[in-house]
C-alpha positions, 0 to 999 in steps of 0.5 A: 933755399930761396923759396923757403926764405921767401915763404918765411918772409911772407909769413913774417910780413903777414904776421906783422900786418895781422897785428894791426887787424881788428880781432874778429867781432865774434871774439868780443862776444861773451863766448870765445871763437872756436876752432875745430881741428880735425885730424885723420890720425889718432890722439895718442900721436897728436902731441907734437902736432898740437904743440906745433899748431898752438905755436902757430896760433901763439905767433899771432897772439891767439892763445888757446883758452885765453882768446880762442877755444880749440876742439880736437877731433881725431878720426883714427882713419874712420872716414865715415865719421866725417859727414856728421862731424862736419855738419856739427861743426858747421851747425855750431858755427865754429870760426875756423875748421883746421885740418892738418894732414887729411885729404878726406877731412879737407874734402868733407869740410869743403862739401859741408860749408862755403862760408866758414874758413877752412885751413887744410894740410893736404897731400895732393894738389889742392887745385886738382882736389877742388879745394881752391881755384889756384895756389896763388889765389885760392878764391873761396873759403879754403887755403892751407898747405900742400905737403907734396905726397906724390913728389916723395913716392919715388924718393921714398921707394929709392931710399927703401931700395938703398936700405934693402938692395936685394928686395925686388918684389914690393907689396904696396898697401893703400886704403881705398877709403882715402881715395885721392892718396890711393889713386896717386899711389896707383898712378905713380908707384909703378913708374917709380918701381920700373925705374928701379927694376922693382915689381910692385903688388897693390893690396887694399886695406881699410880694416884691422882684419884686412891688415892681417889678411894682407900680411898673409898674402904678402907671405904667400906671394913672398914679397921682399918688402912692404911700402905703406901709403901715408894714411891716418888709419895706417898710422893709428894701427902702427903697433899692429903693423910693427908686430906683424912686420917683426913676426914676418921679418919684413922690411917696411917703408912708411910715410911718417916718423911715428910709425918708425918709432913704433918699430917699422924700418924707415920713413920719408916724407914731409915733416908733419909738425912743420906743416901743422905749424903752418896751419896754425899760423894761417888759422891765427891770421884768419882769426884776426880778420884775413880771408882764406881767398887772399892767402896763397896756398903754401908748399911744405919745404921740410922733409925728414928721413928716419931709420930704426936701427934696432929694427934693421939689426933684427932684420939682419940689415947692415945700414951703411954709414952713408945712408945713416948720414942722410937720415934726419934721425936714427933710432937706436 
């Protein structure tokens, strides 16, 4: 709680100081400064994320359409689009590149420019990713939020185990195109599974046909449940996952609420809207003159556990009240 309050105080102090900072010279030209927002997921799930990002801008007096233009790009997990997209944003000299919730996009932005400010939300240690020199003093043109992916893997697996205690064999889906997340899953998941007495089987998936093939493999090998890595492509294919999981009566664990809203069983992870709000705050502060090098990397403090009770009933699972009370949201 203390760190949470400290972070809010720090942001409030920055916000107050920012009011006295000069607006970037570019804003005084005829054209408004432009922010390029690049998300790994799909536009049809973006509304709560965009709302939260705009709220962060608004808190610094930056109003989309009034004193800033924002251009949104949703990758739907098509990471091969990143190099030309980043080159285009750099060529047009956008004021800030904002990247909520995408490791590949953050790395592509960092590779594309050493001068344009980058505000990221990444699921790995940004020092290890090479995005910043240190959390306290980023030192370059990038800063943002670390939303602690590896730290929640064991917790998410434990919650799946609580919901489906008879599941002993867990299939784990990773996207090799999202290399840093896949590497973390391969590193952390076996240890978390061993601690719970579970077996895990990894499957690489990066296209829709490979999702179909993975479910066929899962059925053949008789896995008891499915653990889906956090990934923009997987989120964009949530309807396909929900359809196949329902067909095969397969309990599923994923990393964000929109997949549970689509029909998967449960999710546990960082609140993505909260993280997008933080990215918006930092983007606004930078537009008012701050340098990324001087803004310490923040860590997400808000996590959410969501259960789809309709799906649980369809699977014949009884969700104890004790687990329902732990959930931030129960979909009925």
